[in-house]
C-alpha positions, 0 to 999 in steps of 0.5 A: 862627215859631221854625222860620222864624227859627232853623231849629228843627225842625217835626215836627207833623202838620197837618190841612187844617183846621189848615193853613187856620187857620194860614195865615189867622192868618199873613196877619193877622200878615203872616208868610204867606211864612215860615209857608208855607215851614215848612209846605211842608216837611212832609207836609200832608194838604191838597187840591191847590187849597189847596196851589196857592193857598198856593204862589201867595201865597208866590210873590207875596210873593217877586215883591213883594220883588224889586220893592221891592228893585229900587226900593231899588237905584235909590233908593240909586244915584240919591241917591248920584249926587245927593249927597243925604244919606240913611239908610234904615230898616226894611223891606228893610234888615231883610228882607235879614237874614232867613234867607230874605229874599224870604219876609218880606212887604215894606212901603214904603220909609222913608228919612230925609234930613238936609236940611230939606224945602225942600232935600231936596224938589227933590233927591228929585224930580230923583233919583227923577223924582217930584213931592212936595207943596209943604210937609211938614205932619208929619214925613214925606211919602208918595209912590209910584214904580213902584207902590211906596210911599215915605215921606220923613222929616226926623225919625224919631221924635217924642216928647211929652216935650221931654227925650226929644226932645232926647235923640233929636235928639242921638243922631241928630246923631251918627248922621249922622257914622256910615257903616253899610251893608247890601247890597240887590240888590247895592247898598250902602244906608246904614243906622243904626249897629247900637246905634241901629238896635236901639233904633229898631226897638224904639221904632218897634214899641212906639209903633206897638203903643200907638197902633194895634197891631202884628203878629208881623212887627214882633216878628220884625223886632226879633228878627232885628235883635237876632240879626244884630247881636248882636256889634256892639251896645254894650249899655251905650250901648243901655241908656243910650238906652232908659233916658233915653227912659223905655222900659226897662220896655217893652223888658224886657216885649217881651223876654220875648216875644222869648225865651220865645215867639219863641225868641230865644237868651237870650245875644242879649238880655243883659238880666235879666228878672224876674217883673214883666217876665213878667206883661205877656206874655199881655196883650201877646200877646193884643192883638197877635193881637187887632189884627193888622197895625197893628190892622186887625182891630179896625176896623169903620168904613166911613168915614174919620172913624169909622176915625180915631175907632176908631184914637184909641180904641185909642190911648187904651185902650192908653195907659191899659193900658200906661202903666207900661211907659213912664210919662212918655212914655205918660202925656203921650201920654194927655193929648195924646190926650184933648185931641185927642179932645175937639177932634175931638168938638167939631168933629164936634158943632158 
């Protein structure tokens, strides 16, 4: 991954068995395109069939990226024409910052709207030619267009602590006054300001890790954003945001992995890291490799109810295990999860 992200040299011989193991692990961690690109530049003693299968997989990742990029382009044009105020987050807005953007595995298209759902719904439907649910039951609505998954958000982040939610809402209100863009498929797409973007990518990573799990791709995304916007980040403001949200310990713990394992240059992360921050590294990495992309490797369920139960058990376990990394927010999350577990169990039994 250091080679893929920062161009570090890779001079190790790789046997056929090691190649298979690396590619399997890369698939689990959703970084297959990046890993194969590095390995393909080496002399690898693997069979022709295995090599062709890997090339085919890499080409499929590139095709999907082009397909999603086309959707993003059409979405931005349609929203601008419709006068729909939006901000796109994650996904291709980060992928375009990679050294080789088409090799990052694409996900869905996430965008935030400023208007209430009742107003944004008809505007989105008309602009994209889709049909959305009558009501938004949570903070986002998912839909499909041309085989690409979308998520429309009216709020990017829901915190358990009311104090943290007020802080985040105030921050996002200021964001709507900002105008920052990245270019995707030749089209300017509106995104968060660099300082808030870096904070948001970490916040999303951290809470996904607690609730179900993350893969190396999410950590790589964070590293790439940190590196790309290294001259634009207001670190004093960033520290204030992370501190007010009670996430400083977690930020530093994952920062250790970014620097010591993924090779993020230390000057890109001007935050002092101590032994207390480093003590989390092995435990965090073990959970990342054990769970894979969004914790899917842990799931053995064959029914939706059991799948939800497995997800809930991971969230409860991780909340207890990592509560010190975000004491207030994760502490309150534990209470909510335990209460939710009790209600689900009661309904199931009675």
